[in-house]
C-alpha positions in Angstrom: -16.0 -28.8 -51.7 -17.1 -28.2 -48.1 -14.6 -26.8 -45.5 -12.9 -29.4 -43.3 -13.4 -29.5 -39.5 -12.7 -31.7 -36.5 -16.1 -33.3 -36.6 -15.3 -34.7 -40.1 -12.0 -35.9 -38.8 -13.8 -37.7 -35.9 -16.1 -39.4 -38.5 -13.2 -40.3 -40.8 -11.1 -42.0 -38.1 -14.1 -43.3 -36.1 -12.8 -42.0 -32.8 -16.2 -41.5 -31.3 -17.0 -45.2 -32.0 -13.9 -47.0 -30.7 -12.8 -44.3 -28.3 -15.4 -45.5 -25.7 -15.7 -41.9 -24.4 -12.0 -42.0 -23.4 -10.7 -40.2 -26.5 -12.0 -37.2 -28.4 -10.8 -34.5 -30.8 -10.7 -31.0 -29.2 -11.3 -27.6 -30.8 -7.5 -27.3 -31.5 -7.6 -30.3 -33.8 -5.7 -32.5 -31.2 -6.7 -35.9 -29.8 -7.4 -35.6 -26.1 -7.8 -38.3 -23.5 -10.8 -38.1 -21.0 -10.6 -41.0 -18.6 -13.7 -40.0 -16.6 -15.7 -39.4 -19.8 -17.2 -36.1 -20.9 -17.7 -34.9 -17.4 -14.1 -35.2 -16.3 -10.8 -33.5 -17.1 -9.1 -33.8 -20.5 -5.5 -34.0 -21.5 -4.2 -32.9 -24.9 -2.0 -35.7 -26.3 -0.1 -33.4 -28.7 0.8 -31.1 -25.9 1.7 -34.0 -23.7 4.1 -35.5 -26.2 5.8 -32.1 -26.6 6.1 -31.8 -22.8 7.6 -35.3 -22.5 10.2 -34.7 -25.2 11.2 -31.5 -23.4 11.9 -33.7 -20.4 14.2 -36.0 -22.5 11.7 -38.8 -23.0 12.2 -40.2 -26.4 10.0 -41.1 -29.4 8.4 -43.5 -29.8 6.6 -43.3 -26.5 4.2 -45.7 -25.0 1.5 -43.8 -23.0 -0.3 -45.6 -20.2 -3.3 -44.0 -18.5 -4.0 -45.6 -15.1 -7.2 -43.5 -14.8 -8.7 -45.5 -17.7 -7.9 -48.8 -16.0 -9.7 -47.5 -12.9 -12.7 -46.5 -15.1 -12.8 -49.9 -16.8 -12.7 -51.8 -13.4 -15.5 -49.6 -12.1 -17.5 -50.1 -15.2 -17.2 -53.9 -15.2 -17.9 -54.2 -11.4 -20.8 -51.7 -11.7 -22.4 -53.7 -14.6 -22.4 -56.9 -12.5 -23.5 -55.1 -9.4 -26.5 -53.7 -11.3 -27.3 -57.0 -12.9 -27.1 -58.8 -9.5 -29.3 -56.3 -7.7 -32.0 -56.1 -10.4 -32.2 -59.9 -10.6 -32.0 -60.4 -6.8 -29.1 -62.8 -7.4 -27.6 -64.0 -4.1 -24.0 -64.5 -5.2 -21.5 -61.7 -5.8 -19.1 -60.8 -8.6 -15.3 -61.4 -8.2 -13.2 -60.3 -11.1 -9.7 -61.6 -11.6 -7.1 -60.0 -14.0 -5.3 -62.6 -16.1 -1.6 -61.5 -15.8 -0.7 -63.0 -19.2 -2.5 -60.1 -20.9 0.2 -57.6 -19.6 2.5 -58.5 -16.8 4.1 -55.1 -16.4 4.7 -54.4 -12.7 3.2 -50.9 -12.5 0.1 -52.0 -14.5 -0.5 -55.0 -12.2 -0.1 -52.8 -9.1 -2.6 -50.3 -10.6 -5.2 -53.0 -11.2 -4.8 -54.4 -7.7 -5.0 -50.8 -6.2 -8.1 -49.7 -8.1 -9.7 -53.2 -7.8 -9.2 -53.6 -4.1 -12.7 -52.1 -3.3 -14.2 -54.7 -5.6 -12.1 -57.7 -4.4 -10.3 -57.9 -7.8 -7.8 -60.8 -7.8 -5.3 -62.3 -10.2 -5.2 -65.2 -12.6 -1.9 -67.0 -13.1 -1.3 -69.2 -16.1 2.3 -70.3 -15.3 4.8 -70.6 -12.4 6.3 -67.2 -12.9 2.9 -65.6 -13.0 2.0 -67.4 -9.7 5.2 -66.0 -8.2 4.0 -62.5 -9.2 0.6 -63.0 -7.8 1.8 -64.3 -4.4 4.1 -61.3 -4.0 1.8 -58.6 -5.3 -1.6 -59.4 -3.9 -2.4 -59.0 -0.2 -6.1 -58.5 -0.4 -7.6 -61.4 1.6 -11.0 -60.9 0.0 -9.6 -61.5 -3.5 -8.9 -64.7 -5.3 -5.8 -66.1 -7.0 -6.8 -68.5 -9.8 -4.1 -70.9 -10.8 -4.4 -72.1 -14.4 -2.0 -73.6 -17.0 0.4 -76.5 -16.9 1.5 -77.4 -13.4 4.3 -79.4 -11.8 4.8 -80.4 -8.2 6.6 -77.1 -7.3 3.7 -75.0 -8.8 1.1 -77.0 -6.8 3.0 -77.0 -3.5 3.6 -73.2 -3.8 -0.1 -72.6 -4.4 -1.0 -74.8 -1.4 1.5 -73.2 1.0 0.3 -69.7 -0.1 -2.9 -70.3 1.9 -0.7 -70.0 5.0 0.0 -66.4 3.9 -3.7 -65.7 3.9 -3.9 -66.0 0.1 -7.2 -67.3 -1.3 -5.6 -69.5 -3.9 -7.7 -71.9 -6.1 -5.8 -74.6 -8.1 -7.7 -75.3 -11.3 -7.3 -78.8 -12.7 -6.7 -78.2 -16.4 -5.4 -81.7 -17.1 -6.7 -84.8 -15.4 -3.3 -85.9 -14.2 -2.9 -82.8 -12.1 -5.7 -83.9 -9.7 -3.6 -86.8 -8.3 -0.6 -84.4 -7.9 -2.8 -82.0 -5.9 -4.1 -84.8 -3.7 -0.6 -86.1 -3.0 0.8 -82.7 -2.2 -2.2 -81.9 0.1 -1.5 -85.1 2.1 2.3 -84.4 2.2 1.8 -80.8 3.4 -1.3 -81.4 5.5 -3.1 -78.5 3.7 -6.6 -78.8 2.4 -6.6 -77.4 -1.1 -9.1 -75.2 -2.9 -9.7 -77.0 -6.1 -11.4 -76.0 -9.4 -12.3 -78.1 -12.4 -11.9 -76.7 -15.9 -14.7 -78.1 -18.1 -14.1 -78.6 -21.8 -17.2 -77.2 -23.3 -18.6 -78.5 -26.6 -19.9 -75.0 -27.4 -17.5 -73.3 -29.8 -16.5 -69.7 -29.4 -16.7 -67.2 -32.2 -14.4 -64.7 -33.8 -10.7 -64.8 -34.5 -9.8 -67.2 -31.6 -12.8 -69.6 -32.0 -10.6 -72.6 -32.8 -9.0 -72.4 -29.3 -12.4 -73.4 -27.8 -14.8 -76.2 -28.0 -14.2 -79.9 -27.7 -10.8 -79.7 -29.3 -9.5 -77.0 -26.9 -6.0 -77.3 -25.4 -7.2 -77.3 -21.7 -10.1 -78.7 -19.8 -11.6 -82.0 -18.6 -14.1 -84.0 -20.6 -17.4 -85.0 -18.9 -15.9 -88.5 -18.3 -12.9 -87.0 -16.6 -15.0 -84.7 -14.4 -17.1 -87.7 -13.2 -13.9 -89.6 -12.4 -12.4 -86.6 -10.7 -15.5 -86.2 -8.4 -15.2 -89.9 -7.6 -11.5 -89.6 -6.8 -12.2 -86.7 -4.4 -15.0 -88.6 -2.8 -12.7 -91.6 -2.2 -10.2 -89.3 -0.5 -12.9 -87.5 1.5 -11.9 -84.3 -0.2 -15.0 -83.5 -2.3 -15.6 -80.5 -0.1 -12.3 -79.1 -1.5 -13.9 -78.8 -5.0 -15.1 -75.3 -4.9 -15.0 -73.9 -8.5 -16.0 -74.8 -12.0 -14.2 -72.9 -14.8 -14.6 -72.8 -18.5 -13.2 -70.5 -21.3 -14.4 -70.0 -24.8 -11.6 -67.9 -26.2 -10.5 -64.3 -26.4 -12.3 -61.3 -28.0 -15.7 -62.9 -28.5 -17.6 -60.6 -31.0 -21.0 -62.2 -30.6 -23.1 -62.3 -27.4 -24.9 -65.3 -28.8 -21.7 -67.4 -28.5 -21.2 -66.2 -24.9 -24.8 -67.0 -23.9 -24.5 -70.5 -25.4 -21.3 -71.2 -23.5 -22.7 -69.9 -20.2 -25.7 -72.2 -20.5 -23.5 -75.2 -21.0 -21.1 -74.2 -18.3 -24.0 -73.6 -15.8 -25.2 -77.1 -16.5 -21.8 -78.5 -15.6 -22.0 -76.5 -12.3 -25.5 -77.7 -11.5 -24.7 -81.3 -12.2 -21.5 -81.4 -10.2 -23.2 -79.7 -7.3 -25.8 -82.4 -7.4 -23.1 -85.0 -7.1 -22.2 -83.6 -3.7 -19.5 -81.0 -4.4 -19.6 -77.8 -2.2 -19.2 -75.5 -5.2 -18.9 -71.8 -4.4 -17.7 -70.2 -7.6 -18.3 -70.4 -11.3 -15.5 -68.9 -13.4 -16.8 -67.9 -16.8 -13.3 -67.2 -18.1 -12.3 -64.4 -20.5 -13.7 -63.4 -23.8 -15.3 -60.0 -23.0 -14.5 -58.2 -26.2 -13.2 -54.8 -27.1 -14.6 -52.7 -29.9 -11.5 -52.0 -31.9 -13.2 -50.6 -34.9 -16.6 -49.4 -33.7 -18.5 -51.3 -36.4 -20.3 -53.8 -34.1 -20.1 -56.5 -36.8 -16.5 -57.6 -37.3 -14.1 -59.9 -35.4 -12.4 -56.7 -34.1 -15.7 -55.5 -32.7 -18.5 -56.6 -30.4 -22.3 -56.6 -30.9 -23.0 -56.2 -27.1 -22.2 -53.9 -24.2 -20.6 -54.7 -20.9 -24.0 -54.3 -19.2 -25.6 -56.8 -21.6 -22.7 -59.2 -21.0 -23.2 -59.0 -17.2 -27.0 -59.2 -17.5 -26.9 -62.4 -19.6 -24.4 -64.2 -17.4 -26.4 -63.4 -14.2 -29.8 -64.3 -15.8 -28.6 -67.6 -17.2 -26.9 -68.7 -14.0 -29.9 -67.7 -11.9 -32.3 -69.5 -14.1 -30.5 -72.8 -14.1 -29.6 -72.7 -10.4 -33.2 -71.8 -9.5 -34.4 -74.7 -11.7 -32.2 -77.1 -9.8 -32.8 -75.4 -6.4 -29.2 -74.8 -5.7 -27.5 -71.7 -4.2 -26.3 -69.0 -6.6 -22.5 -69.2 -7.0 -20.2 -66.2 -6.8 -19.3 -65.2 -10.4 -15.7 -64.9 -11.5 -14.6 -63.5 -14.9 -11.1 -63.3 -16.3 -11.5 -60.1 -18.3 -8.1 -58.9 -19.2 -8.3 -57.3 -22.6 -11.5 -55.4 -21.6 -9.7 -53.9 -18.6 -6.4 -52.8 -20.1 -6.7 -52.4 -23.9 -8.0 -48.8 -23.8 -5.4 -47.7 -21.3 -2.4 -47.6 -23.6 -1.5 -45.8 -26.8 1.8 -45.9 -28.8 2.8 -42.4 -30.1 5.4 -42.2 -32.8 6.8 -39.6 -35.3 6.9 -40.0 -39.1 10.4 -39.7 -40.4 9.7 -39.1 -44.0 7.6 -40.3 -46.9 7.8 -41.7 -50.4 5.1 -40.1 -52.5 3.3 -41.8 -55.3 0.8 -39.2 -56.4 2.0 -37.2 -59.5 -0.1 -34.2 -60.3 1.8 -32.8 -63.3 3.8 -34.5 -66.1 5.3 -33.1 -69.3 7.3 -34.7 -72.1 9.5 -32.2 -74.0 9.6 -34.3 -77.2 6.9 -37.0 -77.2 7.7 -38.1 -80.7 11.2 -39.3 -79.6 9.7 -41.6 -77.0 8.8 -45.3 -77.4 5.4 -46.2 -78.8 4.2 -47.3 -75.3 5.2 -44.0 -73.7 3.6 -42.0 -76.5 0.3 -44.0 -76.0 0.4 -43.3 -72.2 1.1 -39.6 -72.8 -1.9 -39.4 -75.2 -4.1 -41.0 -72.5 -2.8 -38.5 -70.0 -3.6 -35.5 -72.2 -7.0 -36.7 -73.5 -8.4 -38.1 -70.2 -11.9 -36.7 -69.3 -15.0 -37.7 -67.5 -16.5 -39.0 -70.7 -13.7 -41.5 -71.5 -12.6 -42.4 -68.0 -13.8 -46.0 -68.1 -12.2 -46.8 -71.4 -8.9 -45.1 -70.4 -8.9 -46.9 -67.1 -9.0 -50.2 -68.8 -6.3 -49.1 -71.2 -4.1 -48.0 -68.3 -4.4 -51.4 -66.7 -3.3 -53.0 -70.0 -0.4 -50.6 -70.5 0.9 -51.2 -67.0 1.1 -54.9 -67.8 2.7 -54.2 -71.2 5.4 -52.1 -69.5 6.5 -54.9 -67.2 6.5 -57.5 -70.0 8.4 -55.3 -72.5 11.1 -54.4 -69.9 11.5 -58.1 -68.9 12.1 -59.1 -72.5 14.6 -56.3 -73.1 12.4 -54.3 -75.5 11.9 -51.4 -73.2 14.9 -49.5 -71.7 15.1 -48.6 -68.1 14.7 -44.9 -69.0 11.6 -45.6 -71.0 10.2 -47.8 -68.2 10.7 -45.0 -65.7 8.8 -42.5 -67.9 6.0 -45.1 -68.4 5.6 -45.6 -64.7 5.7 -41.9 -64.0 2.9 -41.5 -66.6 0.9 -44.3 -64.9 1.1 -42.4 -61.6 0.1 -39.1 -63.3 -2.9 -40.8 -65.1 -4.0 -42.6 -62.0 -3.8 -39.3 -60.1 -5.9 -37.6 -62.7 -8.5 -40.4 -62.8 -8.9 -40.3 -59.0 -9.4 -36.5 -59.1 -12.1 -36.8 -61.8 -13.8 -39.8 -60.1 -14.0 -38.3 -56.6 -17.6 -37.5 -55.7 -19.1 -39.7 -58.5 -20.8 -42.8 -57.1 -20.7 -44.5 -60.5 -16.8 -44.4 -60.5 -16.3 -45.4 -56.9 -14.8 -48.8 -57.8 -12.2 -47.3 -60.1 -11.3 -44.6 -57.6 -10.9 -47.1 -54.7 -8.8 -49.4 -56.9 -6.4 -46.6 -57.9 -6.3 -44.9 -54.5 -4.8 -48.1 -53.1 -2.2 -48.0 -55.9 -1.4 -44.4 -55.2 -0.9 -44.7 -51.5 2.2 -43.0 -50.2 4.6 -44.7 -47.9 5.1 -43.1 -44.5 8.3 -44.1 -42.7 7.6 -44.4 -39.0 9.8 -44.4 -36.0 8.7 -47.7 -34.3 8.8 -51.5 -34.8 5.7 -53.4 -35.7 7.3 -56.6 -34.3 8.1 -54.9 -30.9 5.1 -52.7 -30.3 2.2 -54.2 -32.5 3.0 -57.9 -32.9 -0.7 -58.8 -33.4 -0.9 -56.4 -36.4 1.8 -58.5 -38.1 1.0 -62.0 -36.8 -2.8 -62.1 -37.0 -3.7 -59.0 -39.0 -5.3 -57.4 -35.9 -6.8 -54.0 -36.8 -5.9 -51.2 -34.3 -7.3 -47.6 -34.4 -4.5 -45.5 -36.0 -4.7 -41.7 -36.6 -2.7 -38.5 -36.3 -2.9 -36.8 -32.9 -2.9 -33.3 -34.3 -3.7 -31.2 -37.4 -7.2 -32.7 -37.3 -8.9 -29.4 -38.1 -7.2 -29.8 -41.5 -8.4 -32.0 -44.4 -6.1 -35.1 -44.8 -4.7 -34.6 -48.3 -2.8 -37.9 -48.7 -3.3 -41.6 -48.4 -0.5 -43.8 -47.1 0.6 -47.1 -45.8 2.9 -47.1 -42.7 6.3 -48.9 -42.6 8.5 -49.3 -39.6 12.2 -49.2 -39.0 12.9 -52.9 -39.4 14.6 -54.4 -42.5 11.7 -56.8 -43.0 9.1 -56.6 -45.7 6.5 -57.6 -43.1 7.3 -54.5 -41.1 4.4 -52.5 -42.3 0.7 -51.7 -41.7 -1.3 -51.7 -44.9 -4.8 -52.6 -43.5 -6.7 -49.9 -41.7 -10.2 -49.4 -40.2 -12.7 -47.9 -42.5 -15.0 -46.1 -40.1 -17.6 -45.3 -42.8 -18.2 -48.9 -44.0 -17.3 -50.7 -40.8 -14.8 -52.8 -42.8 -11.2 -52.2 -43.6 -9.2 -50.4 -46.3 -5.7 -50.5 -47.7 -4.6 -47.0 -46.8 -4.9 -44.4 -44.1 -5.9 -40.8 -44.7 -3.0 -38.6 -43.5 -1.6 -35.1 -44.0 1.3 -33.9 -46.1 4.5 -33.7 -44.1 5.7 -30.2 -43.5 9.5 -29.7 -43.5 10.8 -28.7 -40.1 7.6 -29.7 -38.3 7.1 -33.1 -36.7 4.1 -35.3 -37.6 2.8 -37.4 -34.7 0.6 -40.4 -35.0 -0.8 -42.9 -32.5 -2.0 -46.4 -32.3 -4.7 -46.8 -29.7 -6.1 -49.7 -27.7 -2.7 -51.4 -27.5 -2.8 -52.2 -23.7 -3.6 -56.0 -24.1 -0.9 -58.5 -25.2 1.2 -56.1 -27.4 4.0 -55.2 -24.9 4.5 -58.7 -23.7 4.4 -60.4 -27.1 6.8 -57.9 -28.7 10.1 -59.3 -30.0 13.6 -57.9 -30.8 13.4 -58.0 -34.6 16.5 -56.1 -35.8 17.2 -55.5 -32.1 14.7 -52.8 -31.7 13.9 -52.9 -28.0 11.2 -51.7 -25.6 10.1 -48.1 -26.1 10.1 -45.5 -23.3 6.8 -45.9 -21.4 5.1 -43.2 -19.3 2.3 -43.6 -16.8 0.2 -40.4 -16.8 -2.6 -39.5 -14.4 -4.9 -36.5 -14.7 -5.4 -34.2 -11.8 -8.7 -32.7 -10.6 -7.4 -29.2 -11.5 -7.1 -30.2 -15.2 -3.4 -30.8 -15.3 -1.5 -34.1 -15.2 1.2 -35.8 -13.3 3.7 -38.4 -14.4 3.5 -41.4 -12.0 6.2 -43.6 -13.6 8.7 -43.5 -16.4 10.0 -46.9 -17.6 13.0 -46.2 -19.8 13.1 -48.2 -23.0 16.0 -50.5 -23.9 19.3 -49.0 -25.0 21.6 -50.7 -27.5 23.9 -52.5 -25.0 20.8 -53.9 -23.2 19.4 -55.6 -26.3 22.9 -56.8 -27.3 23.2 -58.4 -23.9 20.0 -60.3 -24.6 21.8 -62.0 -27.5 25.0 -62.5 -25.4 27.2 -59.6 -26.6 29.2 -58.0 -23.9 29.8 -54.2 -24.0 33.4 -54.3 -22.9 34.3 -57.1 -25.3 32.7 -55.3 -28.2 34.6 -52.1 -27.5 37.9 -53.9 -27.1 37.4 -55.7 -30.5 36.7 -52.4 -32.2 39.7 -50.8 -30.5 42.0 -53.6 -31.7 40.6 -53.1 -35.2 41.4 -49.4 -35.1 45.0 -50.1 -33.8 45.6 -52.5 -36.7 44.2 -50.0 -39.2 46.4 -47.2 -37.7 49.5 -49.4 -38.3 48.3 -50.0 -41.9 47.8 -46.3 -42.4 44.2 -46.6 -43.4 42.9 -44.6 -40.5 44.4 -41.7 -38.6 44.6 -41.5 -34.8 42.0 -38.7 -34.6 39.6 -40.7 -36.9 40.1 -43.8 -34.7 39.3 -41.8 -31.6 36.2 -40.4 -33.3 35.0 -43.9 -34.3 35.4 -45.2 -30.8 33.6 -42.2 -29.3 30.7 -42.8 -31.7 30.8 -46.5 -31.0 30.6 -46.1 -27.2 27.9 -43.5 -27.5 25.9 -45.8 -29.8 26.0 -48.6 -27.3 24.3 -46.4 -24.7 21.8 -44.9 -27.1 18.1 -45.6 -27.7 17.4 -48.4 -30.2 15.1 -46.1 -32.1 15.9 -43.1 -34.3 16.2 -39.6 -32.8 17.4 -36.2 -33.8 20.0 -35.1 -31.2 19.6 -31.5 -32.2 15.9 -31.7 -31.1 16.7 -33.0 -27.6 16.8 -30.0 -25.2 18.7 -32.0 -22.5 22.1 -33.5 -22.5 22.4 -37.2 -21.6 23.5 -36.5 -18.0 20.6 -34.1 -17.5 18.1 -36.7 -18.8 19.3 -39.2 -16.3 18.7 -36.7 -13.5 15.1 -36.1 -14.8 14.3 -39.7 -14.9 14.7 -40.0 -11.2 11.7 -37.7 -10.4 8.1 -37.2 -11.4 6.3 -34.1 -12.5 2.9 -32.5 -12.5 1.9 -29.7 -14.8 -0.9 -27.3 -15.4 0.5 -26.3 -18.8 3.1 -23.9 -17.4 5.9 -26.4 -17.1 7.0 -29.1 -14.8 6.6 -29.0 -11.0 7.9 -31.6 -8.6 5.7 -34.1 -6.9 6.2 -36.9 -4.3 5.8 -39.6 -6.9 8.8 -41.7 -7.9 9.9 -42.7 -11.4 11.1 -46.3 -11.6 13.3 -48.0 -14.1 
């Protein structure tokens, strides 16, 4: 058997495929982040996690890398710039970030900061998101696109924002909104910037394809668009119609679906322009996919590059506009997932494991066991390469017999336990014999799934990876260290919640481009932490997370790399403590403490608890209300609580020799 190395780990976990040049494995066997690609500085994630814990930041930790957001904005803007220049297209590209993808304040600020040079704007899909957009964006060259359901207040706020110098476009998603816009415009004496969202007949592709096409939730039919143009003409407001918008869904895996939608959308643009509208913009919506698994052929992947995406959009629009002899519009895209997914990773520790593999088994007195156990023991001792197929079939039959005999009371609990231990031992032996033999691959894969260990992990699927639970989204998951070692175990991951759905048992198979029912991991070493990470979690996961079992937000850290090869912490956003999540469900800290205090007084009178025990209980209770909702080992925390609070009010840079103060501020 060949010696293991980091290159084999990279192949096993597919990091060179889904990592998009942002993540690699270094010579120490640790995952490192490289926001500027191979030519830029690198940051060792294992060392970073250790540094953060020394500062009192708690596991699990959500790591955000603003430098990756900057790189993604530059990539997308650069792709469109090249496509526009090469085609001699006369319009420009104007990206907008859809806030719904992740509304976190620091992240939105980073997008606006990095995108200012490219006139990146914001897309709001609700009244709260519009309020964020109006306050956060002050770049007069950028757009605010107003989508979603609208009431009078929403529309009036969007109109008045023009007085602040905001370039706000109100998109008509439902036909009834157009009259509301006209009425508000007259009342406020403000000429609106109006967009029409067209309901395309072209369906999308991939996981969200049902949200697009003629049955989509939003958009105007061709008949409604014609009526809308006529309404604006009657009000002498047709010049206010400046934008045509369409959307074919999220995470489109196929470029063919995108091209078909652009062709139909461009025809809408050309026809409406011919009707007299002074259109300036075409908004091609979202859908630019992220390659979550690196396969290029699944719903979690893409079969095109960002450059191909830009080239096709520009070429199709140019062709149709030139055909109709109309000016080339400015191109807007609402790419959210593609901008932020790579920028965030969830790092967590493994708390323990339940091992299924059983390498050795002995029966002191086989003749005293049940006939079933004796038969299984004979299989275990006689198993060889020559009889593996026969004995595998026997094993499947014996497993079924074990359950039936126990259910009917024929087999005792003790005998069932021995039978199941023998099943594990036989399966382990079969896998060992079958490994490396192509003819026995089906048997090996079947039993490896059965023999997967359970790794108990310090996070909540429902809070941090809701799409994994809700829609079976595959995310890249791997250890962040020990990658110079061969993974010697296979496992499924379970979280801290008391819910049977709180697990991950479907993982990316980098070799086949499909998925598999286990993840290759390393044996846990007593006294040594084992850190794993879920990558590409920046889109939707934080904002969709819920409080199942009252596990709240995790600690989140924004980390930027320095030119010298070190890093600095830009922001620390502390995760929820217990009293905060209890307040969400209307429990008051003082009331809870008082209720427990009364219970202890009553128990003291009854003599069931001593005064010192009552005091200890209250101390634990009060401390628990202020603690992190996730598990932690107090003995491993180098700072006392009051010291941690002090640290959370500053930011630090490091070159590997310890923290040094900077002028940055950490915000709660």
